[in-house]
N, CA, C and O atoms as a MOPAC input file, in Angstrom:
PM7 MOZYME 1SCF
protein

 N      0.01200 1    -8.59400 1    -3.77400 1
 C     -1.36500 1    -8.98600 1    -3.87600 1
 C     -2.14100 1    -7.80700 1    -4.41900 1
 O     -1.74500 1    -6.65800 1    -4.22700 1
 N     -3.21800 1    -8.07400 1    -5.08000 1
 C     -4.05800 1    -7.04000 1    -5.66000 1
 C     -5.47900 1    -7.26000 1    -5.17600 1
 O     -5.93300 1    -8.39600 1    -5.04300 1
 N     -6.17500 1    -6.16800 1    -4.91600 1
 C     -7.55900 1    -6.27700 1    -4.48900 1
 C     -8.31600 1    -5.02900 1    -4.89400 1
 O     -7.73100 1    -4.00700 1    -5.25600 1
 N     -9.61600 1    -5.13800 1    -4.82300 1
 C    -10.49000 1    -3.99100 1    -5.00800 1
 C    -11.26400 1    -3.81000 1    -3.70300 1
 O    -11.38700 1    -4.75800 1    -2.92800 1
 N    -11.78400 1    -2.61700 1    -3.45000 1
 C    -12.52500 1    -2.39400 1    -2.20600 1
 C    -13.67000 1    -3.38800 1    -2.04800 1
 O    -14.43400 1    -3.63200 1    -2.98200 1
 N    -13.77400 1    -3.95100 1    -0.85600 1
 C    -14.83800 1    -4.91900 1    -0.59700 1
 C    -15.32600 1    -4.79300 1     0.84300 1
 O    -15.72500 1    -5.78200 1     1.46000 1
 N    -15.29300 1    -3.57800 1     1.37200 1
 C    -15.78900 1    -3.35000 1     2.71800 1
 C    -14.71900 1    -3.51100 1     3.78300 1
 O    -13.58300 1    -3.89400 1     3.50400 1
 N    -15.11700 1    -3.20600 1     5.01400 1
 C    -14.18200 1    -3.26600 1     6.13500 1
 C    -14.48400 1    -4.41600 1     7.08300 1
 O    -13.79500 1    -4.59600 1     8.08700 1
 N    -15.49300 1    -5.17800 1     6.77200 1
 C    -15.82600 1    -6.34800 1     7.59100 1
 C    -16.23400 1    -7.47700 1     6.66600 1
 O    -16.35700 1    -7.29000 1     5.45500 1
 N    -16.43900 1    -8.62500 1     7.23100 1
 C    -16.83500 1    -9.77900 1     6.41700 1
 C    -15.74000 1   -10.17000 1     5.45100 1
 O    -14.58100 1   -10.29900 1     5.84600 1
 N    -16.09200 1   -10.36400 1     4.17300 1
 C    -15.13200 1   -10.81400 1     3.17400 1
 C    -14.00300 1    -9.82100 1     2.94700 1
 O    -12.89400 1   -10.22700 1     2.60000 1
 N    -14.25700 1    -8.53200 1     3.13500 1
 C    -13.23300 1    -7.52300 1     2.88600 1
 C    -12.34500 1    -7.21800 1     4.07400 1
 O    -11.36700 1    -6.48500 1     3.93000 1
 N    -12.65300 1    -7.75800 1     5.24200 1
 C    -11.93300 1    -7.39000 1     6.46200 1
 C    -10.44500 1    -7.75200 1     6.42400 1
 O     -9.61000 1    -6.94500 1     6.83300 1
 N    -10.10500 1    -8.93800 1     5.94600 1
 C     -8.70500 1    -9.35900 1     5.92100 1
 C     -7.86800 1    -8.38600 1     5.10700 1
 O     -6.83300 1    -7.90900 1     5.57100 1
 N     -8.32300 1    -8.09100 1     3.87900 1
 C     -7.54500 1    -7.18200 1     3.03300 1
 C     -7.55300 1    -5.77300 1     3.61000 1
 O     -6.52500 1    -5.09600 1     3.58600 1
 N     -8.68400 1    -5.31900 1     4.12400 1
 C     -8.77100 1    -3.98200 1     4.71300 1
 C     -7.74100 1    -3.81600 1     5.83100 1
 O     -7.06300 1    -2.79000 1     5.90000 1
 N     -7.62000 1    -4.80400 1     6.69500 1
 C     -6.64800 1    -4.73800 1     7.78500 1
 C     -5.22000 1    -4.69100 1     7.26000 1
 O     -4.39000 1    -3.96500 1     7.80900 1
 N     -4.91600 1    -5.44300 1     6.21800 1
 C     -3.57600 1    -5.40200 1     5.62000 1
 C     -3.31100 1    -4.01300 1     5.05800 1
 O     -2.22400 1    -3.46300 1     5.23400 1
 N     -4.30600 1    -3.44700 1     4.38100 1
 C     -4.14700 1    -2.12800 1     3.76100 1
 C     -3.97000 1    -1.04500 1     4.83200 1
 O     -3.07800 1    -0.20300 1     4.72300 1
 N     -4.80100 1    -1.06600 1     5.84400 1
 C     -4.75800 1    -0.04100 1     6.88700 1
 C     -3.43900 1    -0.05100 1     7.65500 1
 O     -2.98100 1     1.00300 1     8.09500 1
 N     -2.83000 1    -1.19900 1     7.82000 1
 C     -1.60100 1    -1.32400 1     8.59500 1
 C     -0.34800 1    -1.39700 1     7.73200 1
 O      0.74400 1    -1.66000 1     8.23500 1
 N     -0.50600 1    -1.16600 1     6.43500 1
 C      0.66200 1    -1.21300 1     5.55700 1
 C      1.41500 1     0.11500 1     5.61700 1
 O      0.88300 1     1.13700 1     6.04900 1
 N      2.66100 1     0.06700 1     5.17300 1
 C      3.46900 1     1.28400 1     5.05500 1
 C      2.99900 1     1.99200 1     3.79300 1
 O      2.90200 1     1.37700 1     2.73100 1
 N      2.70900 1     3.27200 1     3.90600 1
 C      2.19500 1     4.04100 1     2.77300 1
 C      3.32000 1     4.31300 1     1.77500 1
 O      4.34300 1     4.89300 1     2.14000 1
 N      3.14100 1     3.90700 1     0.54000 1
 C      4.18600 1     4.11900 1    -0.46900 1
 C      4.46700 1     5.59800 1    -0.66400 1
 O      5.59600 1     5.96500 1    -0.99200 1
 N      3.47100 1     6.46000 1    -0.47300 1
 C      3.70400 1     7.90200 1    -0.60100 1
 C      4.74300 1     8.36700 1     0.41200 1
 O      5.57100 1     9.22300 1     0.10100 1
 N      4.70600 1     7.80900 1     1.62300 1
 C      5.68800 1     8.16800 1     2.64200 1
 C      7.09600 1     7.84800 1     2.15500 1
 O      8.01700 1     8.64800 1     2.31600 1
 N      7.24900 1     6.69100 1     1.56800 1
 C      8.56500 1     6.26000 1     1.11700 1
 C      9.06400 1     7.14000 1    -0.02100 1
 O     10.21400 1     7.57800 1    -0.00300 1
 N      8.21000 1     7.40500 1    -1.01500 1
 C      8.66800 1     8.16500 1    -2.17400 1
 C      8.71400 1     9.67200 1    -1.91500 1
 O      9.61800 1    10.34800 1    -2.40800 1
 N      7.76200 1    10.21000 1    -1.15500 1
 C      7.78400 1    11.64100 1    -0.86300 1
 C      8.97300 1    12.01200 1     0.00200 1
 O      9.52600 1    13.10200 1    -0.14400 1
 N      9.37100 1    11.13100 1     0.89400 1
 C     10.51300 1    11.41100 1     1.75700 1
 C     11.82800 1    10.94800 1     1.13400 1
 O     12.89400 1    11.07200 1     1.73700 1
 N     11.73400 1    10.41700 1    -0.07500 1
 C     12.91600 1    10.02300 1    -0.83600 1
 C     13.87800 1     9.17000 1    -0.00400 1
 O     15.08800 1     9.39700 1    -0.00100 1
 N     13.32000 1     8.19600 1     0.69400 1
 C     14.14800 1     7.37800 1     1.58900 1
 C     15.26400 1     6.65500 1     0.85500 1
 O     16.28400 1     6.31900 1     1.45700 1
 N     15.08900 1     6.41500 1    -0.41900 1
 C     16.11200 1     5.67100 1    -1.17200 1
 C     17.40100 1     6.48200 1    -1.25900 1
 O     18.49700 1     5.93000 1    -1.16100 1
 N     17.26500 1     7.79100 1    -1.44300 1
 C     18.46200 1     8.63600 1    -1.59100 1
 C     19.03300 1     9.08700 1    -0.25400 1
 O     20.19600 1     9.48200 1    -0.18000 1
 N     18.23900 1     9.03300 1     0.78800 1
 C     18.69200 1     9.49600 1     2.09900 1
 C     19.31900 1     8.36500 1     2.91100 1
 O     19.64400 1     8.54000 1     4.08600 1
 N     19.48600 1     7.21400 1     2.28100 1
 C     20.07600 1     6.05800 1     2.95300 1
 C     19.34100 1     5.68900 1     4.23700 1
 O     19.95700 1     5.27400 1     5.21900 1
 N     18.03200 1     5.84400 1     4.21900 1
 C     17.21600 1     5.42700 1     5.34900 1
 C     17.12600 1     3.91300 1     5.31200 1
 O     16.98400 1     3.32100 1     4.24100 1
 N     17.20800 1     3.29400 1     6.45700 1
 C     17.11000 1     1.84400 1     6.52400 1
 C     15.64500 1     1.44500 1     6.32300 1
 O     14.83000 1     1.56200 1     7.23800 1
 N     15.32800 1     0.98100 1     5.13800 1
 C     13.95300 1     0.61800 1     4.79900 1
 C     13.46200 1    -0.51400 1     5.69800 1
 O     12.26900 1    -0.59800 1     5.99200 1
 N     14.36000 1    -1.37300 1     6.13100 1
 C     13.96700 1    -2.45200 1     7.04000 1
 C     13.33800 1    -1.88700 1     8.31300 1
 O     12.39300 1    -2.46800 1     8.84800 1
 N     13.85400 1    -0.76600 1     8.79600 1
 C     13.28700 1    -0.14500 1     9.99000 1
 C     11.87600 1     0.36000 1     9.73500 1
 O     11.02500 1     0.31600 1    10.62300 1
 N     11.62900 1     0.83900 1     8.52400 1
 C     10.29600 1     1.33800 1     8.18200 1
 C      9.30100 1     0.19400 1     8.12600 1
 O      8.21600 1     0.28800 1     8.69900 1
 N      9.65400 1    -0.88100 1     7.44500 1
 C      8.70500 1    -1.97800 1     7.27300 1
 C      8.61700 1    -2.88100 1     8.48400 1
 O      7.71700 1    -3.71800 1     8.55000 1
 N      9.51600 1    -2.74500 1     9.44500 1
 C      9.40600 1    -3.53800 1    10.67200 1
 C      8.86300 1    -2.71000 1    11.83100 1
 O      8.88800 1    -3.15500 1    12.97900 1
 N      8.37400 1    -1.51600 1    11.53600 1
 C      7.73000 1    -0.67200 1    12.54000 1
 C      6.59400 1    -1.47900 1    13.16100 1
 O      5.73300 1    -1.97200 1    12.43100 1
 N      6.56300 1    -1.63000 1    14.48900 1
 C      5.53900 1    -2.46900 1    15.12700 1
 C      4.10600 1    -1.97800 1    14.91300 1
 O      3.16000 1    -2.74300 1    15.09900 1
 N      3.93700 1    -0.71900 1    14.52700 1
 C      2.57800 1    -0.22900 1    14.27000 1
 C      2.13600 1    -0.52600 1    12.83600 1
 O      1.00000 1    -0.23200 1    12.46300 1
 N      3.02400 1    -1.10300 1    12.04100 1
 C      2.72500 1    -1.42900 1    10.64200 1
 C      2.97900 1    -2.90700 1    10.39600 1
 O      3.61400 1    -3.58200 1    11.20600 1
 N      2.47400 1    -3.40500 1     9.26300 1
 C      2.82600 1    -4.76400 1     8.86200 1
 C      3.94700 1    -4.66300 1     7.82500 1
 O      4.46000 1    -3.56600 1     7.60200 1
 N      4.33200 1    -5.72700 1     7.20700 1
 C      5.46000 1    -5.69100 1     6.27400 1
 C      5.04100 1    -5.38900 1     4.83700 1
 O      5.85700 1    -5.49800 1     3.92100 1
 N      3.79200 1    -5.01500 1     4.63000 1
 C      3.31800 1    -4.66600 1     3.29600 1
 C      3.54000 1    -3.18900 1     3.01800 1
 O      3.52000 1    -2.36600 1     3.93300 1
 N      3.75100 1    -2.85900 1     1.75400 1
 C      3.79800 1    -1.46900 1     1.31800 1
 C      2.57300 1    -1.25800 1     0.45000 1
 O      2.41400 1    -1.90900 1    -0.58300 1
 N      1.70300 1    -0.34000 1     0.87400 1
 C      0.45400 1    -0.08900 1     0.15200 1
 C      0.67500 1     0.84200 1    -1.03000 1
 O      1.19300 1     1.94800 1    -0.87300 1
 N      0.28500 1     0.39600 1    -2.19100 1
 C      0.42300 1     1.19400 1    -3.40600 1
 C     -0.95200 1     1.29800 1    -4.05300 1
 O     -1.59400 1     0.28600 1    -4.33400 1
 N     -1.39500 1     2.52400 1    -4.28400 1
 C     -2.68100 1     2.73800 1    -4.94800 1
 C     -2.44600 1     2.79000 1    -6.45200 1
 O     -1.55600 1     3.48800 1    -6.93800 1
 N     -3.25600 1     2.04100 1    -7.16500 1
 C     -3.18400 1     2.02300 1    -8.62400 1
 C     -4.61400 1     2.01200 1    -9.12900 1
 O     -5.28200 1     0.97900 1    -9.08200 1
 N     -5.08200 1     3.13400 1    -9.60400 1
 C     -6.45600 1     3.24000 1   -10.09900 1
 C     -6.54300 1     2.60700 1   -11.48200 1
 O     -5.61300 1     2.70900 1   -12.28200 1
 N     -7.66400 1     1.95500 1   -11.75400 1
 C     -7.81600 1     1.26200 1   -13.03300 1
 C     -7.57300 1     2.19300 1   -14.21700 1
 O     -7.10500 1     1.74400 1   -15.26300 1
 N     -7.88100 1     3.47900 1   -14.07200 1
 C     -7.72700 1     4.41600 1   -15.18300 1
 C     -6.25800 1     4.69500 1   -15.50700 1
 O     -5.95000 1     5.26100 1   -16.55600 1
 N     -5.35100 1     4.29900 1   -14.60800 1
 C     -3.92600 1     4.46700 1   -14.88300 1
 C     -3.40000 1     3.37300 1   -15.81200 1
 O     -2.29300 1     3.48400 1   -16.33900 1
 N     -4.17900 1     2.33500 1   -16.00800 1
 C     -3.81200 1     1.24500 1   -16.90900 1
 C     -4.24300 1     1.64200 1   -18.31300 1
 O     -5.43700 1     1.74200 1   -18.59700 1
 N     -3.28100 1     1.86400 1   -19.18100 1
 C     -3.58000 1     2.34400 1   -20.53500 1
 C     -4.36600 1     1.34500 1   -21.37100 1
 O     -4.88000 1     1.70800 1   -22.42900 1
 N     -4.47400 1     0.09300 1   -20.92400 1
 C     -5.24100 1    -0.89600 1   -21.67000 1
 C     -6.71200 1    -0.90400 1   -21.25500 1
 O     -7.50800 1    -1.65200 1   -21.82200 1
 N     -7.08000 1    -0.07500 1   -20.26700 1
 C     -8.46200 1    -0.04400 1   -19.76800 1
 C     -9.14900 1     1.25300 1   -20.18700 1
 O     -8.50400 1     2.28400 1   -20.37500 1
 N    -10.47100 1     1.17700 1   -20.33000 1
 C    -11.27200 1     2.37600 1   -20.56400 1
 C    -12.60100 1     2.21800 1   -19.84300 1
 O    -12.80100 1     1.22700 1   -19.14100 1
 N    -13.50400 1     3.16300 1   -19.99800 1
 C    -14.78500 1     3.13400 1   -19.30100 1
 C    -15.59900 1     1.86200 1   -19.58200 1
 O    -16.37000 1     1.42300 1   -18.72800 1
 N    -15.43600 1     1.27900 1   -20.75100 1
 C    -16.17200 1     0.05900 1   -21.08800 1
 C    -15.75200 1    -1.07400 1   -20.20500 1
 O    -16.26400 1    -2.18500 1   -20.34000 1

């Protein structure tokens, strides 16, 4: 799913809660879990997290976009 910031309550609350409780993609890639044979299922089934992996992608990283 994709979203843009829309607050922490009201219309934005559902997505905000998913984002706040997601597994941080930086954790997965910085700790190189893929090469360390870490059981990714254990990470995404952590009871303090949901099953989403949060990935930040700023619009400026899209080469088809500009300030206009």
